[in-house]
DODREN-177596 format. One record per residue (C-alpha): residue number from 1; residue in one letter; x, z, y. Coordinates in steps of 0.25 Angstrom, whole numbers, plus 5000, padded with zeros to 4 digits. Layout:
residues N
+-----+--------+------+------+------+
: num : residu :    x :    z :    y :
+-----+--------+------+------+------+
: NUM :      A :    X :    Z :    Y :
...
+-----+--------+------+------+------+
***
This chain:
residues 499
+-----+--------+------+------+------+
: num : residu :    x :    z :    y :
+-----+--------+------+------+------+
:   1 :      M : 4856 : 5241 : 5123 :
:   2 :      G : 4856 : 5253 : 5132 :
:   3 :      N : 4871 : 5254 : 5133 :
:   4 :      F : 4872 : 5240 : 5139 :
:   5 :      S : 4860 : 5241 : 5149 :
:   6 :      V : 4860 : 5240 : 5164 :
:   7 :      S : 4847 : 5245 : 5170 :
:   8 :      H : 4842 : 5241 : 5183 :
:   9 :      Y : 4834 : 5248 : 5194 :
:  10 :      T : 4829 : 5242 : 5207 :
:  11 :      R : 4821 : 5248 : 5218 :
:  12 :      L : 4816 : 5240 : 5229 :
:  13 :      E : 4810 : 5248 : 5241 :
:  14 :      A : 4804 : 5240 : 5252 :
:  15 :      T : 4806 : 5247 : 5266 :
:  16 :      S : 4803 : 5243 : 5280 :
:  17 :      K : 4818 : 5238 : 5281 :
:  18 :      G : 4818 : 5230 : 5269 :
:  19 :      V : 4820 : 5234 : 5254 :
:  20 :      E : 4829 : 5244 : 5248 :
:  21 :      V : 4835 : 5241 : 5234 :
:  22 :      T : 4839 : 5252 : 5225 :
:  23 :      Y : 4847 : 5245 : 5213 :
:  24 :      V : 4852 : 5253 : 5201 :
:  25 :      L : 4859 : 5249 : 5189 :
:  26 :      D : 4861 : 5258 : 5177 :
:  27 :      L : 4872 : 5253 : 5168 :
:  28 :      A : 4873 : 5258 : 5153 :
:  29 :      E : 4886 : 5261 : 5146 :
:  30 :      V : 4891 : 5247 : 5144 :
:  31 :      P : 4888 : 5240 : 5157 :
:  32 :      A : 4893 : 5253 : 5164 :
:  33 :      Y : 4906 : 5253 : 5156 :
:  34 :      T : 4908 : 5238 : 5160 :
:  35 :      L : 4905 : 5241 : 5175 :
:  36 :      L : 4915 : 5253 : 5176 :
:  37 :      R : 4926 : 5245 : 5169 :
:  38 :      D : 4924 : 5233 : 5178 :
:  39 :      W : 4925 : 5243 : 5190 :
:  40 :      G : 4938 : 5249 : 5184 :
:  41 :      L : 4931 : 5263 : 5184 :
:  42 :      D : 4925 : 5273 : 5175 :
:  43 :      A : 4916 : 5285 : 5175 :
:  44 :      K : 4927 : 5294 : 5180 :
:  45 :      S : 4931 : 5286 : 5192 :
:  46 :      P : 4929 : 5292 : 5205 :
:  47 :      Q : 4914 : 5291 : 5210 :
:  48 :      A : 4919 : 5284 : 5223 :
:  49 :      Q : 4925 : 5272 : 5215 :
:  50 :      L : 4912 : 5271 : 5207 :
:  51 :      E : 4903 : 5271 : 5219 :
:  52 :      Q : 4912 : 5260 : 5225 :
:  53 :      K : 4911 : 5252 : 5213 :
:  54 :      A : 4896 : 5254 : 5212 :
:  55 :      A : 4894 : 5249 : 5226 :
:  56 :      E : 4902 : 5237 : 5223 :
:  57 :      Q : 4894 : 5234 : 5210 :
:  58 :      A : 4881 : 5236 : 5217 :
:  59 :      R : 4884 : 5226 : 5227 :
:  60 :      T : 4888 : 5216 : 5216 :
:  61 :      W : 4875 : 5220 : 5209 :
:  62 :      A : 4867 : 5217 : 5222 :
:  63 :      Q : 4871 : 5202 : 5220 :
:  64 :      G : 4862 : 5202 : 5208 :
:  65 :      L : 4850 : 5207 : 5215 :
:  66 :      E : 4842 : 5196 : 5221 :
:  67 :      F : 4832 : 5198 : 5233 :
:  68 :      H : 4823 : 5189 : 5240 :
:  69 :      S : 4815 : 5193 : 5252 :
:  70 :      A : 4804 : 5183 : 5256 :
:  71 :      G : 4811 : 5173 : 5248 :
:  72 :      T : 4825 : 5175 : 5254 :
:  73 :      S : 4837 : 5181 : 5246 :
:  74 :      V : 4841 : 5194 : 5251 :
:  75 :      E : 4855 : 5201 : 5249 :
:  76 :      P : 4854 : 5216 : 5247 :
:  77 :      K : 4862 : 5225 : 5256 :
:  78 :      F : 4870 : 5236 : 5248 :
:  79 :      L : 4868 : 5250 : 5253 :
:  80 :      S : 4874 : 5260 : 5242 :
:  81 :      A : 4877 : 5261 : 5227 :
:  82 :      A : 4879 : 5273 : 5218 :
:  83 :      I : 4884 : 5274 : 5204 :
:  84 :      R : 4882 : 5285 : 5193 :
:  85 :      I : 4889 : 5286 : 5180 :
:  86 :      A : 4885 : 5294 : 5168 :
:  87 :      D : 4889 : 5296 : 5154 :
:  88 :      G : 4883 : 5285 : 5144 :
:  89 :      S : 4884 : 5283 : 5129 :
:  90 :      G : 4897 : 5282 : 5121 :
:  91 :      G : 4905 : 5288 : 5132 :
:  92 :      L : 4902 : 5277 : 5142 :
:  93 :      V : 4895 : 5279 : 5155 :
:  94 :      V : 4883 : 5273 : 5162 :
:  95 :      A : 4882 : 5269 : 5177 :
:  96 :      R : 4871 : 5269 : 5187 :
:  97 :      I : 4873 : 5262 : 5200 :
:  98 :      R : 4862 : 5263 : 5211 :
:  99 :      S : 4863 : 5254 : 5223 :
: 100 :      V : 4855 : 5252 : 5235 :
: 101 :      F : 4853 : 5239 : 5243 :
: 102 :      E : 4844 : 5235 : 5255 :
: 103 :      L : 4837 : 5223 : 5258 :
: 104 :      A : 4835 : 5224 : 5273 :
: 105 :      G : 4825 : 5217 : 5282 :
: 106 :      I : 4819 : 5208 : 5271 :
: 107 :      K : 4805 : 5203 : 5270 :
: 108 :      S : 4794 : 5204 : 5259 :
: 109 :      P : 4793 : 5200 : 5248 :
: 110 :      L : 4806 : 5203 : 5240 :
: 111 :      T : 4810 : 5199 : 5227 :
: 112 :      F : 4821 : 5205 : 5218 :
: 113 :      E : 4829 : 5201 : 5206 :
: 114 :      D : 4840 : 5209 : 5199 :
: 115 :      H : 4850 : 5200 : 5192 :
: 116 :      N : 4860 : 5211 : 5188 :
: 117 :      F : 4863 : 5213 : 5173 :
: 118 :      P : 4851 : 5204 : 5168 :
: 119 :      D : 4855 : 5204 : 5154 :
: 120 :      R : 4857 : 5219 : 5153 :
: 121 :      A : 4846 : 5227 : 5146 :
: 122 :      G : 4841 : 5240 : 5154 :
: 123 :      W : 4830 : 5246 : 5163 :
: 124 :      K : 4827 : 5237 : 5174 :
: 125 :      E : 4818 : 5243 : 5184 :
: 126 :      I : 4813 : 5239 : 5198 :
: 127 :      V : 4805 : 5248 : 5208 :
: 128 :      I : 4799 : 5244 : 5220 :
: 129 :      G : 4794 : 5253 : 5232 :
: 130 :      S : 4793 : 5254 : 5247 :
: 131 :      G : 4798 : 5263 : 5258 :
: 132 :      T : 4791 : 5269 : 5270 :
: 133 :      G : 4784 : 5259 : 5279 :
: 134 :      T : 4784 : 5249 : 5268 :
: 135 :      E : 4773 : 5244 : 5258 :
: 136 :      L : 4774 : 5236 : 5246 :
: 137 :      V : 4764 : 5225 : 5244 :
: 138 :      S : 4768 : 5220 : 5230 :
: 139 :      A : 4780 : 5223 : 5221 :
: 140 :      S : 4784 : 5218 : 5207 :
: 141 :      Q : 4787 : 5232 : 5202 :
: 142 :      G : 4782 : 5246 : 5206 :
: 143 :      G : 4788 : 5258 : 5212 :
: 144 :      T : 4789 : 5267 : 5199 :
: 145 :      D : 4803 : 5271 : 5196 :
: 146 :      R : 4804 : 5272 : 5181 :
: 147 :      S : 4818 : 5275 : 5179 :
: 148 :      N : 4822 : 5283 : 5192 :
: 149 :      A : 4832 : 5272 : 5196 :
: 150 :      L : 4838 : 5272 : 5182 :
: 151 :      T : 4840 : 5287 : 5181 :
: 152 :      E : 4828 : 5290 : 5172 :
: 153 :      Y : 4824 : 5280 : 5162 :
: 154 :      P : 4811 : 5283 : 5155 :
: 155 :      P : 4813 : 5291 : 5142 :
: 156 :      N : 4804 : 5282 : 5133 :
: 157 :      Q : 4814 : 5271 : 5128 :
: 158 :      T : 4803 : 5263 : 5122 :
: 159 :      I : 4798 : 5258 : 5136 :
: 160 :      A : 4804 : 5245 : 5139 :
: 161 :      P : 4813 : 5246 : 5152 :
: 162 :      P : 4808 : 5238 : 5164 :
: 163 :      Q : 4816 : 5225 : 5166 :
: 164 :      D : 4813 : 5222 : 5181 :
: 165 :      L : 4823 : 5214 : 5188 :
: 166 :      R : 4814 : 5207 : 5198 :
: 167 :      A : 4805 : 5212 : 5208 :
: 168 :      A : 4797 : 5207 : 5220 :
: 169 :      L : 4790 : 5215 : 5231 :
: 170 :      E : 4782 : 5214 : 5244 :
: 171 :      W : 4781 : 5224 : 5255 :
: 172 :      R : 4777 : 5226 : 5269 :
: 173 :      V : 4781 : 5236 : 5280 :
: 174 :      G : 4771 : 5246 : 5283 :
: 175 :      G : 4762 : 5255 : 5275 :
: 176 :      S : 4765 : 5265 : 5265 :
: 177 :      P : 4777 : 5264 : 5255 :
: 178 :      V : 4775 : 5260 : 5241 :
: 179 :      S : 4784 : 5265 : 5230 :
: 180 :      R : 4776 : 5269 : 5218 :
: 181 :      G : 4769 : 5256 : 5214 :
: 182 :      A : 4758 : 5255 : 5224 :
: 183 :      A : 4761 : 5241 : 5228 :
: 184 :      K : 4755 : 5229 : 5221 :
: 185 :      I : 4764 : 5226 : 5208 :
: 186 :      V : 4767 : 5211 : 5206 :
: 187 :      P : 4776 : 5210 : 5194 :
: 188 :      I : 4785 : 5198 : 5193 :
: 189 :      G : 4791 : 5192 : 5180 :
: 190 :      Q : 4801 : 5202 : 5174 :
: 191 :      P : 4810 : 5200 : 5161 :
: 192 :      E : 4805 : 5206 : 5148 :
: 193 :      A : 4810 : 5220 : 5146 :
: 194 :      V : 4823 : 5220 : 5137 :
: 195 :      G : 4830 : 5231 : 5130 :
: 196 :      P : 4828 : 5246 : 5131 :
: 197 :      P : 4831 : 5255 : 5143 :
: 198 :      P : 4846 : 5259 : 5144 :
: 199 :      T : 4850 : 5271 : 5136 :
: 200 :      A : 4860 : 5276 : 5146 :
: 201 :      A : 4857 : 5281 : 5159 :
: 202 :      P : 4864 : 5290 : 5169 :
: 203 :      S : 4864 : 5305 : 5165 :
: 204 :      S : 4853 : 5308 : 5174 :
: 205 :      A : 4843 : 5300 : 5166 :
: 206 :      P : 4838 : 5305 : 5153 :
: 207 :      Q : 4845 : 5299 : 5141 :
: 208 :      A : 4837 : 5291 : 5131 :
: 209 :      P : 4838 : 5297 : 5117 :
: 210 :      Q : 4850 : 5291 : 5110 :
: 211 :      T : 4849 : 5284 : 5096 :
: 212 :      A : 4857 : 5289 : 5085 :
: 213 :      G : 4867 : 5278 : 5085 :
: 214 :      S : 4870 : 5277 : 5100 :
: 215 :      A : 4882 : 5280 : 5107 :
: 216 :      V : 4877 : 5291 : 5116 :
: 217 :      K : 4882 : 5299 : 5128 :
: 218 :      N : 4892 : 5310 : 5125 :
: 219 :      D : 4892 : 5308 : 5110 :
: 220 :      F : 4904 : 5311 : 5102 :
: 221 :      L : 4910 : 5296 : 5103 :
: 222 :      S : 4908 : 5297 : 5118 :
: 223 :      R : 4917 : 5310 : 5119 :
: 224 :      L : 4927 : 5304 : 5109 :
: 225 :      L : 4929 : 5291 : 5116 :
: 226 :      A : 4931 : 5299 : 5129 :
: 227 :      K : 4943 : 5307 : 5124 :
: 228 :      D : 4957 : 5303 : 5129 :
: 229 :      H : 4962 : 5304 : 5115 :
: 230 :      I : 4955 : 5303 : 5102 :
: 231 :      G : 4961 : 5310 : 5090 :
: 232 :      W : 4959 : 5305 : 5076 :
: 233 :      Q : 4950 : 5317 : 5073 :
: 234 :      W : 4941 : 5313 : 5084 :
: 235 :      M : 4942 : 5299 : 5080 :
: 236 :      L : 4937 : 5302 : 5066 :
: 237 :      L : 4925 : 5310 : 5072 :
: 238 :      G : 4922 : 5298 : 5081 :
: 239 :      L : 4922 : 5288 : 5069 :
: 240 :      L : 4912 : 5297 : 5062 :
: 241 :      A : 4904 : 5298 : 5074 :
: 242 :      A : 4904 : 5283 : 5077 :
: 243 :      F : 4901 : 5280 : 5062 :
: 244 :      G : 4889 : 5289 : 5063 :
: 245 :      I : 4884 : 5283 : 5076 :
: 246 :      G : 4885 : 5269 : 5070 :
: 247 :      G : 4877 : 5274 : 5058 :
: 248 :      A : 4867 : 5280 : 5066 :
: 249 :      H : 4866 : 5268 : 5075 :
: 250 :      A : 4863 : 5260 : 5062 :
: 251 :      L : 4851 : 5269 : 5059 :
: 252 :      E : 4844 : 5265 : 5072 :
: 253 :      P : 4834 : 5253 : 5072 :
: 254 :      G : 4841 : 5240 : 5069 :
: 255 :      H : 4855 : 5237 : 5064 :
: 256 :      G : 4851 : 5229 : 5052 :
: 257 :      K : 4847 : 5240 : 5042 :
: 258 :      T : 4834 : 5233 : 5038 :
: 259 :      L : 4842 : 5220 : 5038 :
: 260 :      V : 4852 : 5225 : 5028 :
: 261 :      A : 4841 : 5231 : 5019 :
: 262 :      A : 4833 : 5218 : 5019 :
: 263 :      Y : 4846 : 5210 : 5016 :
: 264 :      L : 4850 : 5219 : 5004 :
: 265 :      V : 4836 : 5221 : 4998 :
: 266 :      G : 4834 : 5207 : 4997 :
: 267 :      S : 4848 : 5204 : 4991 :
: 268 :      R : 4856 : 5208 : 4979 :
: 269 :      G : 4865 : 5217 : 4988 :
: 270 :      S : 4875 : 5227 : 4983 :
: 271 :      M : 4882 : 5239 : 4990 :
: 272 :      K : 4894 : 5230 : 4992 :
: 273 :      H : 4885 : 5221 : 5000 :
: 274 :      A : 4880 : 5233 : 5009 :
: 275 :      A : 4894 : 5237 : 5011 :
: 276 :      I : 4898 : 5223 : 5015 :
: 277 :      L : 4886 : 5222 : 5025 :
: 278 :      G : 4890 : 5235 : 5031 :
: 279 :      G : 4904 : 5231 : 5033 :
: 280 :      V : 4901 : 5218 : 5040 :
: 281 :      V : 4891 : 5225 : 5049 :
: 282 :      T : 4902 : 5235 : 5053 :
: 283 :      F : 4913 : 5224 : 5056 :
: 284 :      T : 4903 : 5215 : 5064 :
: 285 :      H : 4898 : 5227 : 5072 :
: 286 :      T : 4911 : 5232 : 5075 :
: 287 :      I : 4916 : 5218 : 5080 :
: 288 :      S : 4904 : 5215 : 5088 :
: 289 :      V : 4905 : 5228 : 5096 :
: 290 :      F : 4920 : 5227 : 5098 :
: 291 :      L : 4918 : 5212 : 5103 :
: 292 :      L : 4907 : 5215 : 5112 :
: 293 :      G : 4914 : 5227 : 5118 :
: 294 :      L : 4927 : 5218 : 5120 :
: 295 :      T : 4918 : 5207 : 5126 :
: 296 :      M : 4912 : 5217 : 5136 :
: 297 :      L : 4926 : 5222 : 5140 :
: 298 :      L : 4931 : 5208 : 5143 :
: 299 :      L : 4918 : 5201 : 5147 :
: 300 :      S : 4910 : 5212 : 5153 :
: 301 :      A : 4906 : 5203 : 5166 :
: 302 :      S : 4900 : 5192 : 5157 :
: 303 :      V : 4896 : 5198 : 5144 :
: 304 :      V : 4883 : 5206 : 5143 :
: 305 :      P : 4884 : 5215 : 5131 :
: 306 :      G : 4869 : 5216 : 5129 :
: 307 :      K : 4867 : 5201 : 5129 :
: 308 :      V : 4879 : 5199 : 5119 :
: 309 :      I : 4872 : 5209 : 5110 :
: 310 :      R : 4859 : 5202 : 5111 :
: 311 :      V : 4866 : 5189 : 5107 :
: 312 :      L : 4872 : 5196 : 5095 :
: 313 :      E : 4859 : 5202 : 5091 :
: 314 :      A : 4853 : 5188 : 5092 :
: 315 :      A : 4864 : 5182 : 5084 :
: 316 :      S : 4863 : 5193 : 5074 :
: 317 :      G : 4848 : 5191 : 5072 :
: 318 :      L : 4849 : 5176 : 5071 :
: 319 :      S : 4859 : 5178 : 5060 :
: 320 :      I : 4850 : 5188 : 5052 :
: 321 :      V : 4839 : 5177 : 5054 :
: 322 :      A : 4848 : 5167 : 5048 :
: 323 :      I : 4852 : 5176 : 5036 :
: 324 :      G : 4837 : 5180 : 5033 :
: 325 :      A : 4833 : 5165 : 5034 :
: 326 :      V : 4844 : 5161 : 5024 :
: 327 :      M : 4841 : 5173 : 5015 :
: 328 :      L : 4826 : 5170 : 5015 :
: 329 :      I : 4827 : 5155 : 5012 :
: 330 :      E : 4837 : 5158 : 5000 :
: 331 :      R : 4828 : 5169 : 4994 :
: 332 :      V : 4815 : 5161 : 4995 :
: 333 :      R : 4822 : 5150 : 4988 :
: 334 :      R : 4827 : 5159 : 4977 :
: 335 :      L : 4813 : 5166 : 4976 :
: 336 :      R : 4807 : 5152 : 4974 :
: 337 :      S : 4817 : 5148 : 4963 :
: 338 :      A : 4816 : 5162 : 4956 :
: 339 :      G : 4801 : 5161 : 4956 :
: 340 :      H : 4800 : 5150 : 4945 :
: 341 :      S : 4792 : 5153 : 4932 :
: 342 :      H : 4800 : 5154 : 4919 :
: 343 :      P : 4793 : 5162 : 4908 :
: 344 :      H : 4805 : 5162 : 4898 :
: 345 :      R : 4810 : 5175 : 4892 :
: 346 :      H : 4824 : 5180 : 4890 :
: 347 :      D : 4827 : 5187 : 4877 :
: 348 :      H : 4841 : 5190 : 4882 :
: 349 :      P : 4846 : 5193 : 4896 :
: 350 :      H : 4854 : 5179 : 4896 :
: 351 :      A : 4849 : 5172 : 4883 :
: 352 :      H : 4847 : 5157 : 4883 :
: 353 :      A : 4839 : 5149 : 4874 :
: 354 :      H : 4849 : 5137 : 4874 :
: 355 :      P : 4860 : 5135 : 4864 :
: 356 :      H : 4875 : 5138 : 4867 :
: 357 :      D : 4886 : 5130 : 4861 :
: 358 :      H : 4897 : 5141 : 4857 :
: 359 :      H : 4911 : 5137 : 4852 :
: 360 :      H : 4919 : 5148 : 4845 :
: 361 :      H : 4910 : 5159 : 4850 :
: 362 :      D : 4915 : 5157 : 4864 :
: 363 :      H : 4901 : 5155 : 4870 :
: 364 :      V : 4906 : 5143 : 4877 :
: 365 :      H : 4894 : 5135 : 4882 :
: 366 :      D : 4892 : 5120 : 4879 :
: 367 :      R : 4896 : 5112 : 4891 :
: 368 :      Q : 4883 : 5105 : 4890 :
: 369 :      H : 4875 : 5118 : 4890 :
: 370 :      Q : 4867 : 5120 : 4903 :
: 371 :      H : 4859 : 5132 : 4908 :
: 372 :      E : 4846 : 5129 : 4915 :
: 373 :      H : 4842 : 5142 : 4922 :
: 374 :      T : 4834 : 5143 : 4935 :
: 375 :      H : 4835 : 5159 : 4935 :
: 376 :      D : 4846 : 5169 : 4935 :
: 377 :      H : 4849 : 5180 : 4925 :
: 378 :      G : 4854 : 5192 : 4932 :
: 379 :      P : 4860 : 5205 : 4926 :
: 380 :      Q : 4846 : 5210 : 4924 :
: 381 :      G : 4840 : 5198 : 4918 :
: 382 :      H : 4831 : 5187 : 4924 :
: 383 :      S : 4828 : 5190 : 4939 :
: 384 :      H : 4817 : 5184 : 4947 :
: 385 :      M : 4823 : 5189 : 4960 :
: 386 :      P : 4829 : 5179 : 4970 :
: 387 :      G : 4844 : 5181 : 4970 :
: 388 :      G : 4851 : 5189 : 4981 :
: 389 :      D : 4860 : 5182 : 4991 :
: 390 :      I : 4870 : 5192 : 4996 :
: 391 :      T : 4883 : 5185 : 5000 :
: 392 :      F : 4894 : 5189 : 5008 :
: 393 :      G : 4890 : 5179 : 5019 :
: 394 :      S : 4876 : 5185 : 5020 :
: 395 :      L : 4882 : 5199 : 5021 :
: 396 :      L : 4891 : 5195 : 5031 :
: 397 :      A : 4880 : 5188 : 5040 :
: 398 :      L : 4871 : 5200 : 5039 :
: 399 :      G : 4882 : 5210 : 5042 :
: 400 :      V : 4887 : 5202 : 5054 :
: 401 :      S : 4873 : 5201 : 5059 :
: 402 :      G : 4871 : 5216 : 5058 :
: 403 :      G : 4883 : 5220 : 5065 :
: 404 :      L : 4884 : 5209 : 5075 :
: 405 :      V : 4876 : 5216 : 5086 :
: 406 :      P : 4885 : 5228 : 5092 :
: 407 :      C : 4878 : 5241 : 5094 :
: 408 :      P : 4878 : 5246 : 5109 :
: 409 :      A : 4882 : 5260 : 5104 :
: 410 :      A : 4895 : 5254 : 5097 :
: 411 :      L : 4898 : 5246 : 5109 :
: 412 :      V : 4897 : 5259 : 5118 :
: 413 :      I : 4907 : 5266 : 5109 :
: 414 :      M : 4917 : 5254 : 5110 :
: 415 :      L : 4916 : 5253 : 5125 :
: 416 :      A : 4917 : 5268 : 5127 :
: 417 :      A : 4930 : 5268 : 5118 :
: 418 :      I : 4936 : 5257 : 5127 :
: 419 :      A : 4932 : 5264 : 5140 :
: 420 :      F : 4939 : 5277 : 5135 :
: 421 :      G : 4951 : 5269 : 5130 :
: 422 :      H : 4949 : 5271 : 5115 :
: 423 :      T : 4946 : 5257 : 5111 :
: 424 :      G : 4952 : 5258 : 5097 :
: 425 :      A : 4944 : 5271 : 5095 :
: 426 :      G : 4932 : 5264 : 5099 :
: 427 :      L : 4934 : 5252 : 5090 :
: 428 :      V : 4936 : 5262 : 5078 :
: 429 :      L : 4923 : 5270 : 5082 :
: 430 :      L : 4916 : 5256 : 5083 :
: 431 :      V : 4920 : 5253 : 5069 :
: 432 :      A : 4915 : 5267 : 5064 :
: 433 :      F : 4902 : 5264 : 5072 :
: 434 :      S : 4900 : 5251 : 5065 :
: 435 :      L : 4903 : 5257 : 5051 :
: 436 :      G : 4892 : 5267 : 5054 :
: 437 :      L : 4882 : 5256 : 5057 :
: 438 :      A : 4886 : 5248 : 5045 :
: 439 :      G : 4886 : 5260 : 5036 :
: 440 :      V : 4871 : 5262 : 5038 :
: 441 :      L : 4869 : 5248 : 5035 :
: 442 :      M : 4877 : 5249 : 5023 :
: 443 :      V : 4869 : 5261 : 5018 :
: 444 :      V : 4856 : 5254 : 5021 :
: 445 :      G : 4861 : 5243 : 5012 :
: 446 :      M : 4865 : 5252 : 5001 :
: 447 :      L : 4852 : 5260 : 5001 :
: 448 :      V : 4845 : 5247 : 5000 :
: 449 :      L : 4853 : 5243 : 4988 :
: 450 :      Y : 4851 : 5256 : 4982 :
: 451 :      A : 4836 : 5256 : 4984 :
: 452 :      K : 4836 : 5243 : 4976 :
: 453 :      N : 4838 : 5252 : 4963 :
: 454 :      W : 4825 : 5258 : 4966 :
: 455 :      L : 4818 : 5245 : 4964 :
: 456 :      P : 4812 : 5241 : 4950 :
: 457 :      D : 4821 : 5234 : 4940 :
: 458 :      P : 4824 : 5220 : 4945 :
: 459 :      S : 4822 : 5214 : 4932 :
: 460 :      A : 4808 : 5219 : 4932 :
: 461 :      S : 4805 : 5218 : 4947 :
: 462 :      S : 4811 : 5205 : 4950 :
: 463 :      R : 4798 : 5198 : 4945 :
: 464 :      H : 4790 : 5205 : 4955 :
: 465 :      P : 4786 : 5196 : 4967 :
: 466 :      F : 4790 : 5207 : 4977 :
: 467 :      F : 4804 : 5209 : 4972 :
: 468 :      R : 4806 : 5194 : 4971 :
: 469 :      L : 4802 : 5193 : 4986 :
: 470 :      V : 4812 : 5204 : 4991 :
: 471 :      P : 4824 : 5195 : 4994 :
: 472 :      V : 4815 : 5186 : 5002 :
: 473 :      L : 4808 : 5197 : 5009 :
: 474 :      S : 4822 : 5203 : 5013 :
: 475 :      A : 4826 : 5190 : 5018 :
: 476 :      I : 4813 : 5189 : 5027 :
: 477 :      V : 4816 : 5203 : 5032 :
: 478 :      I : 4830 : 5199 : 5036 :
: 479 :      L : 4825 : 5186 : 5043 :
: 480 :      C : 4814 : 5194 : 5051 :
: 481 :      L : 4825 : 5205 : 5055 :
: 482 :      G : 4834 : 5194 : 5060 :
: 483 :      L : 4822 : 5188 : 5068 :
: 484 :      L : 4819 : 5201 : 5074 :
: 485 :      M : 4833 : 5204 : 5078 :
: 486 :      T : 4834 : 5191 : 5084 :
: 487 :      G : 4821 : 5193 : 5092 :
: 488 :      V : 4825 : 5206 : 5097 :
: 489 :      S : 4839 : 5201 : 5102 :
: 490 :      L : 4832 : 5189 : 5109 :
: 491 :      G : 4822 : 5198 : 5115 :
: 492 :      W : 4810 : 5192 : 5108 :
: 493 :      V : 4807 : 5205 : 5100 :
: 494 :      R : 4807 : 5219 : 5106 :
: 495 :      P : 4818 : 5228 : 5100 :
: 496 :      G : 4816 : 5241 : 5092 :
: 497 :      L : 4813 : 5236 : 5078 :
: 498 :      A : 4822 : 5241 : 5067 :
: 499 :      V : 4829 : 5231 : 5060 :
+-----+--------+------+------+------+
***
């Protein structure tokens, strides 16, 4: 979710005159795109206009900063603001706005809370220090600056980012300054860390390694969308690139590969079923990204893309839980009904030991004749395996669940196309991206179906308890994957597990 992130940095420095506040927001591609669009500017606008808008925006953000000095609310005084814009992923830009405020003449203690962008993932850091002639008595955070004011994020991406949005400090005038954590640290309640640190930072910060399916800075699609005119030759190359990025994106952890494999292994699937599943995923993924992008353009002030995606992730996970539960109940019922004992023998693949009444060799059964079978005769004889349950409805439900959650990389491509005035080209590239994503799922499904040929002959192996349990086990896997996806989307389970 790095393309949607807004990172926060606040430095509170106690001085003999009060407290100086340095407040920095680092906006990734999507929020930076929305902010510049609301300003009516772009990355090529004159710096003076950008600085003016940044100062106005800093004053607006100051209303979301809550300060209480000795129990009394304090309004921060604006001093300055500066903006820096750098290239981001997919041809979009990132923006870093640094503002400085002053809390003059206030008394200790001071409490602080940041209410800006509460639902955005990102790096949220608070640093507390003191200046000359002032001594910190206690502080909720230390004086170590881990990100250098959001210009140098730690290279280890496995470290959970800080989520500090509240702080408290006490100080007294006189004594030596404290800026490196010598004060007594008194932590206050903080929200749990959510999401990875942002992947897009100004160009002065070291960039984290990009995964294979990400829309990256200065890649081919970025340069293509930045062109004033896109010829059909360039568009063809763009389609191939988007297809490749989508396929590489599907090879990353997640995206339902295990889900597709578990579904087809436990069912009587065919190549046609795998193709239908891929088609549904392609259609759903394309529509979800397009609708989310359109919603952002029309309702950017009230819609948080990250929250929308979490809701879609939860809905996808719950739908997969429902699919798995229904499959499990049905397959357990079939397993129990197939587990009956019948020591009879068949001398012919479909011979019956009861008489037939034939008229004129037409093999017309007597209307009074009744068959009493409790098992099926398949093309390979008697089968003890519970029957498969692939239907168009189940394929549709699984495909919609797999394509419901839009990929941030695809959304960046779409927004970049809109920003450069190539909306139609962006939609076509989005379809190619989704086809690449679904193509990998189709290949996974086909490989799983092809691997079934390596299994023993069903007529001989179906009596083995393990093979009889395969459909049930696959339903259990789908149910567990749905629970895992739901848990991750709701924040109950830490992300990073491949599904």
